[in-house]
C-alpha positions in Angstrom: 210.4 151.7 33.4 206.9 153.0 34.1 206.6 150.5 36.9 209.7 152.0 38.6 208.3 155.5 38.2 205.1 154.4 39.8 206.8 153.3 43.1 207.2 156.8 44.4 203.6 157.6 43.6 202.5 154.9 45.9 203.4 157.1 48.8 201.0 159.8 47.6 198.1 157.4 48.0 198.5 157.9 51.8 196.8 161.2 51.4 193.6 159.4 50.6 193.5 158.0 54.1 192.7 161.4 55.5 189.4 161.5 53.8 188.2 158.2 55.2 189.2 158.6 58.8 186.4 159.0 61.4 186.7 160.2 65.0 184.4 159.0 67.8 183.2 162.3 69.4 180.9 162.6 72.4 177.3 163.7 72.0 176.4 167.2 72.9 175.2 167.5 76.5 172.8 170.0 77.9 174.4 172.8 79.9 172.1 171.8 82.8 174.4 168.7 83.5 177.3 171.1 84.1 175.3 173.4 86.2 173.9 170.5 88.3 177.3 169.0 88.8 178.9 172.3 89.9 176.0 173.1 92.3 176.7 169.7 94.1 180.2 171.0 95.0 179.5 172.5 98.4 182.5 171.5 100.5 186.0 169.9 100.4 184.9 166.4 100.0 182.6 167.0 97.1 185.2 169.2 95.5 187.7 166.3 95.6 185.1 164.0 94.0 184.6 166.6 91.2 188.4 166.8 90.5 188.7 163.0 90.5 185.9 162.7 88.0 187.6 165.2 85.7 190.9 163.3 86.2 189.2 160.0 85.2 188.0 161.7 82.0 191.4 163.1 81.2 193.1 159.7 81.8 190.4 157.9 79.8 191.2 160.1 76.8 194.9 159.6 77.3 194.4 155.8 77.4 192.3 156.1 74.2 195.2 157.8 72.6 197.7 155.1 73.6 195.3 152.4 72.2 194.9 154.4 68.9 198.7 154.8 68.5 199.2 151.0 69.3 196.5 150.0 66.7 198.2 152.1 64.0 201.6 150.5 64.7 200.1 147.0 64.7 198.3 147.7 61.5 201.5 149.0 59.8 203.5 145.9 61.1 200.7 143.6 59.9 200.5 145.0 56.4 204.3 144.9 56.1 204.3 141.3 57.0 201.7 140.6 54.5 203.6 142.4 51.8 206.8 140.5 52.6 205.0 137.1 52.7 203.4 137.8 49.3 206.7 139.0 47.7 207.1 137.5 44.3 203.3 136.9 44.0 200.7 138.9 42.1 199.3 140.4 45.3 202.6 141.8 46.5 202.4 145.2 44.8 198.9 145.8 46.2 199.9 144.9 49.8 203.0 146.9 49.5 201.0 149.9 48.5 198.7 149.4 51.5 201.8 148.9 53.8 203.2 152.2 52.7 199.9 153.9 53.0 199.6 152.6 56.6 203.2 153.7 57.5 202.7 157.2 56.1 199.3 157.6 57.7 200.6 156.2 61.1 203.3 158.9 61.1 200.9 161.8 60.4 198.3 160.6 62.9 200.8 160.0 65.6 201.7 163.7 65.4 197.9 164.5 65.8 197.7 162.1 68.8 200.8 163.6 70.4 199.4 167.1 70.0 196.2 166.2 71.9 198.1 164.0 74.4 200.3 166.9 75.5 197.3 169.0 76.5 195.8 166.1 78.3 199.0 165.4 80.2 199.1 169.1 81.4 195.5 168.8 82.6 196.4 165.4 84.3 199.3 167.0 86.2 197.3 170.1 87.2 194.3 168.0 88.5 196.6 165.6 90.4 198.4 168.6 92.0 195.1 170.2 93.0 193.7 166.9 94.4 196.7 166.4 96.6 196.4 170.0 97.9 192.7 169.4 98.6 193.3 166.2 100.5 196.2 167.7 102.6 193.9 170.7 103.3 191.1 168.5 104.5 193.5 166.7 106.8 194.7 170.0 108.3 191.3 171.6 108.5 191.0 173.8 111.6 187.9 174.3 113.6 186.5 176.7 116.2 187.7 175.6 119.7 185.9 176.7 122.9 187.7 174.8 125.7 191.3 173.9 126.4 192.4 170.4 126.8 195.0 171.0 129.6 197.0 173.8 131.2 200.6 173.3 132.1 201.3 173.5 135.8 197.9 174.8 136.8 194.5 173.5 137.7 191.4 173.6 135.4 191.2 173.4 131.7 190.9 176.9 130.3 192.2 179.4 132.9 195.5 181.3 132.7 196.6 183.9 135.2 197.7 187.2 133.8 201.3 188.0 133.0 201.4 191.6 134.0 204.5 191.6 136.0 207.9 192.8 134.8 208.8 189.2 133.9 205.8 187.4 132.5 204.6 184.3 134.2 204.6 181.1 132.3 201.3 179.6 131.3 200.5 177.2 128.4 197.0 176.2 127.4 196.6 173.3 125.0 193.6 172.7 122.7 192.5 169.6 120.9 192.5 169.8 117.2 189.7 168.5 115.0 190.1 164.9 114.0 190.8 164.7 110.3 188.5 162.5 108.2 189.8 159.2 107.1 188.0 159.4 103.8 185.4 161.5 102.0 181.9 160.3 102.2 179.7 161.9 99.6 176.1 160.8 99.4 174.9 159.0 96.3 172.8 161.9 95.0 175.7 164.3 95.2 178.1 161.8 93.6 175.7 161.1 90.8 175.3 164.8 90.1 179.1 165.3 90.1 179.6 162.4 87.7 177.7 164.2 85.0 180.5 166.7 84.7 182.4 164.1 82.6 179.7 164.3 79.9 179.9 168.1 79.8 183.8 168.2 79.8 184.0 169.4 76.1 181.8 172.4 77.0 183.0 173.1 80.5 183.1 176.9 81.2 183.4 177.0 84.9 184.6 174.8 87.8 184.2 175.2 91.6 187.5 175.3 93.6 188.6 176.3 97.0 190.4 179.7 96.7 194.1 179.6 96.6 194.6 181.3 100.0 192.9 178.3 101.7 196.1 176.0 101.6 198.3 178.8 102.9 199.0 179.4 106.6 195.7 180.0 108.4 194.9 183.0 110.6 193.8 182.1 114.1 192.0 184.5 116.4 192.0 183.9 120.1 189.3 185.5 122.3 189.9 186.0 126.0 187.7 187.3 128.7 188.6 188.9 132.1 188.0 186.7 135.2 187.7 188.2 138.8 189.1 191.5 139.8 192.1 192.8 137.8 194.9 193.8 140.3 197.1 196.8 139.5 200.3 195.2 140.6 200.9 191.6 139.8 204.1 189.6 140.5 205.4 186.3 139.5 206.0 183.4 141.9 209.5 182.6 143.0 209.6 179.5 140.7 208.9 181.7 137.6 206.0 179.5 136.6 203.0 181.5 137.6 201.8 185.0 138.3 199.2 186.2 140.8 198.0 189.3 142.6 200.4 188.8 145.6 203.6 187.3 144.8 204.6 184.2 146.7 206.6 181.0 146.6 203.7 179.0 144.9 200.5 179.5 143.2 197.9 180.6 145.6 194.3 181.9 145.1 194.4 184.2 142.0 192.7 187.4 142.6 192.4 188.0 138.9 193.1 186.5 135.5 191.9 185.9 132.0 190.2 182.9 130.5 190.5 181.9 126.8 186.9 181.6 125.7 187.5 180.5 122.1 190.0 180.1 119.3 188.4 180.8 115.9 190.1 180.0 112.6 189.6 182.2 109.5 187.0 180.4 107.4 186.4 183.0 104.7 188.1 180.9 102.0 186.7 177.4 103.1 183.9 177.1 100.6 184.5 176.4 96.9 184.0 179.3 94.5 183.4 179.4 90.9 186.4 179.7 88.7 186.0 180.5 85.0 187.9 178.6 82.5 187.7 181.3 79.8 188.3 185.1 79.8 185.0 186.8 80.2 182.8 186.5 77.1 185.7 185.4 74.9 186.7 181.9 74.1 190.3 182.3 75.1 191.5 180.2 77.9 192.1 182.0 81.3 195.7 182.7 82.0 197.3 180.6 84.7 198.5 182.5 87.8 201.6 181.1 89.4 201.9 180.8 93.1 205.0 182.6 94.6 206.0 179.5 96.7 205.8 177.3 93.6 204.1 174.6 95.8 200.4 175.3 95.1 198.6 174.4 91.9 196.5 177.6 91.6 192.9 177.6 90.6 193.7 179.4 87.4 196.4 176.8 86.5 193.7 174.1 86.8 191.2 176.2 84.9 193.8 176.9 82.1 194.8 173.2 81.8 191.2 172.1 81.7 190.3 174.7 79.1 193.2 173.6 76.9 192.1 169.9 77.3 188.5 170.6 76.5 189.0 170.0 72.8 191.8 167.6 73.2 190.2 164.4 72.2 192.6 162.1 70.3 190.9 160.5 67.3 190.4 156.7 67.5 191.4 156.1 63.9 189.7 153.6 61.8 192.1 151.1 60.4 192.8 149.9 56.8 192.1 146.5 58.1 188.5 147.5 58.9 185.5 148.2 56.7 187.1 151.5 55.5 189.6 149.4 53.5 186.8 148.5 51.1 186.0 152.2 50.6 189.7 152.9 49.9 189.8 150.3 47.2 186.9 151.8 45.5 188.4 155.3 45.5 188.9 156.5 41.9 192.5 157.7 42.6 193.4 154.4 44.2 192.0 152.6 41.1 194.1 154.8 38.8 197.2 153.8 40.7 196.2 150.2 40.7 196.0 150.4 36.9 199.3 152.1 36.7 201.0 149.4 38.8 199.3 146.4 37.2 199.5 147.5 33.5 202.7 149.6 33.7 201.0 152.5 32.0 198.1 154.9 32.6 195.3 154.6 30.0 194.3 157.8 28.2 190.7 157.5 29.4 189.2 156.1 32.6 187.8 152.7 32.0 186.0 150.9 34.9 186.6 147.6 33.2 190.4 148.2 33.2 190.3 149.3 36.8 188.5 146.2 37.9 190.9 144.1 36.0 193.8 145.9 37.7 192.3 145.2 41.1 191.7 141.6 40.2 195.3 141.3 39.0 196.7 142.7 42.2 194.3 141.2 44.9 192.7 138.4 43.1 189.3 140.0 43.0 187.9 143.4 41.8 186.2 143.7 45.4 188.6 141.8 47.6 187.9 141.1 51.3 191.2 142.3 52.6 190.5 141.2 56.2 189.7 137.7 55.1 192.5 137.4 52.6 195.5 138.6 54.4 194.5 138.0 58.0 193.7 134.4 56.9 197.3 134.0 55.5 198.9 135.4 58.6 197.1 132.6 60.7 199.6 130.1 59.4 201.9 128.6 61.9 205.1 129.9 60.1 205.8 132.9 58.1 208.9 133.2 56.0 210.1 136.7 55.2 212.0 137.3 52.0 214.1 140.5 52.3 215.1 140.8 48.6 215.1 144.2 47.1 
């Protein structure tokens, strides 16, 4: 009767697992690493390298979460197979206890992994969106232009006759655009500095990003200068293509005109600027500002996601199959449950001799090597599962 009553109590042993779990956290990093990495971000290419380093760190943590979850599932399955294989034998109850512990712990820890993973996935999406914007912006980057490539219908490269007549003359001046880079070349020193940001990820307070106005339509300013003597009355040619001081049937010697001297893009938002991840002196994450077009991953959206992901480091949980299993077996509460299962009753007083005997009854030893004992049995070529109640 007591043995049946002990079965539900097995599940309570899962609580003990929380006390023996260990997470692998990064060593603290001097703030100088963060400062040095951000200082290296001076233009679009180095900004992209920084974002890609942060993305690598986020994805590395996500991959770690997947591995941890997979390990928990494998452990649960392995212990269940061991318990089933030993059904009917003296070790069955002990392995069943560990199997239930692993299953309960896996469910709890999966929730913890999912909580961290959600934050990391948000950061991953924000970084990927911003990297895409940065690369498109680099391809579309405009530059100051000082000479036209061609003029439609007229001689020269940068001269247009004035359209001062009642019907404007037609004149089109074409300019070459800047050739976009095929890839970002960042020198070794800068890349090495930027790579340090991964070490400072947990304590990151700022990030350098191009302002949100940069990816938007760019303002272009054209500067023109007068050429020759400006006539008071200009007319258009009969073919409606040109205008000149004295109207005629074709383009003659222009007495006056204007020449485009340069086209200058607005570069006020070109250089990266520091974007805080937290609100002022507080520890609260900066709020994300949405872009009206819903097509731009804003700087604050990236900052908010990175701030949320800063403490999102899914634990790489130790497993019952590892060295911590031995610690668990020596836990006083575990020993009490072992006595209850083995003897069918709980003694009035704690007795180390009785506890050792209980462990030996269940596992064949008072200090069993679980890894050797059950992993060795699973190496057999065939396993027969008995699904009796």
